[in-house]
C-alpha positions, 0 to 999 in steps of 0.5 A, a space after each residue: 346933703 340935698 337939704 341945705 343950700 348956701 347962697 352968696 357964701 354967707 346965707 344958709 337955707 336950713 342946717 341939715 348938712 352944714 357941718 358935714 358938707 362944708 370945710 371949716 373955712 366955708 362954715 366960717 363964712 356963714 353969717 345967717 341961717 334960715 330954718 324952713 321947719 324943725 324936722 331932723 334932717 333940716 336942723 341936725 348939723 346946727 349943734 355941730 356947726 356952732 361947736 366947729 366954730 366955737 373958738 372962732 366966732 366974734 359975733 353970733 350967727 343969725 338964726 331965723 326961724 318961727 318961734 315954734 321951730 326955735 323952741 323945738 331946736 332949743 328943747 329937743 336938740 340943744 339940751 344938756 343930754 343931747 348936746 349943750 344948752 343954748 344958755 351955755 353956748 357962748 365963748 369969751 367974745 360972744 353968744 354963738 347964736 342970735 335968734 330972729 323970729 319969722 312969720 308966715 308971709 312977712 318978708 325980712 332982710 338978711 345978708 343983703 337979700 329979701 326972704 319971704 317965708 310962705 307956708 307949704 303942705 307938709 306934716 308940720 308947719 313948714 315954710 318955703 322960702 323965696 329969696 330975692 335981690 334986685 335982679 334975681 328970685 329963687 324959690 326953695 319949697 322945703 319939704 312939701 307935697 301938692 300945695 297952693 299958696 307958694 305957687 300963687 306968690 311965685 306968680 308975682 315974683 319978678 325975675 324968678 330964675 329957678 325952683 328947688 323942689 322936694 322930690 323925695 321918692 321914686 314913683 313906686 313909692 308915690 303913695 308914701 310920698 303923698 302920705 308924708 307930704 313929699 313928691 315923687 316924679 308922678 306927683 311933680 308932674 301933677 304940680 307942674 301946671 302951677 309953676 311958671 312955665 319958663 322957670 327951670 326946676 331942680 329936684 332936691 331932698 331926694 332920699 339917698 337910697 332912691 337917688 339913682 332911681 329918681 334920677 332915671 325917672 326924671 331923665 325918662 320924663 325928657 322934660 328939659 325944665 326938670 333936672 336933678 340938683 347936684 350935691 356940692 355944685 355951685 349954681 349961678 343965676 
C-alpha cells in the first residue's frame, strides 16, 4: 500500500494499490495516473481499477508513462490471457485509458500540476517524480538506491515541502537493498547529505514483512527529519 499516492484526489502516482486501497467513489475521482516504472507492485491494480470503473467512465483515464513502460503494461498485463486487451478496454461511451508518453527530464502538466520525471537508480529505467503547483513542490523518488540526478534537480526546486523516498529493507538486509537498488536506513543516512537539509523525509515502499523493524530502526535514528509514511493518511503541504 506504500507504492501508490493520490494527490488532490484526482492524480495518482503509480497504480500498485489503487483498486485495493480506495473505495469506488475514490477511484472515480482519479483522472490521471503517472507510472514511475513497470515493476508489478507499481502497476498491478491498473487492470482492476478500469474493471471497477468500466460502467462508470464517460471519458478515459489519462495514463502517463514512458513508451517502454506502456508497452510492458500492454504486452504483459493487459493481455487476453492475463486480463483483457487494451483494444477491448472500452464501454459504450469511451475508451477507458488514454496513453500520454513521457520523457526523462521533460515536464508535463496534468490535473493542474506540473510534473517532471527524473531518472533514478534502479534495476530498470525508473523515474522519480517532482510534482509542483504555484506554492508547493513534492518529490517522489519511486524505487531507487543511491542516486544523483534527482537530488541535483531538487536543489533548484522552489518550495520543496517533502521527499517521499524508497526505504524497502531493514539494516540486516542492506546488501540486498544495494543489489536490488533500494534503500535501508543505513543507506538512507549515506544519501542524506544530498537532500535539502530543511525538507522532511517520508519513508515509503517498506516491505510489509519488515515494516515494524524498519520503523524501529528509523525511530532509533532520532532524526526528526525522517519518519515513516502512514498508509491511508492524508498529508497537507
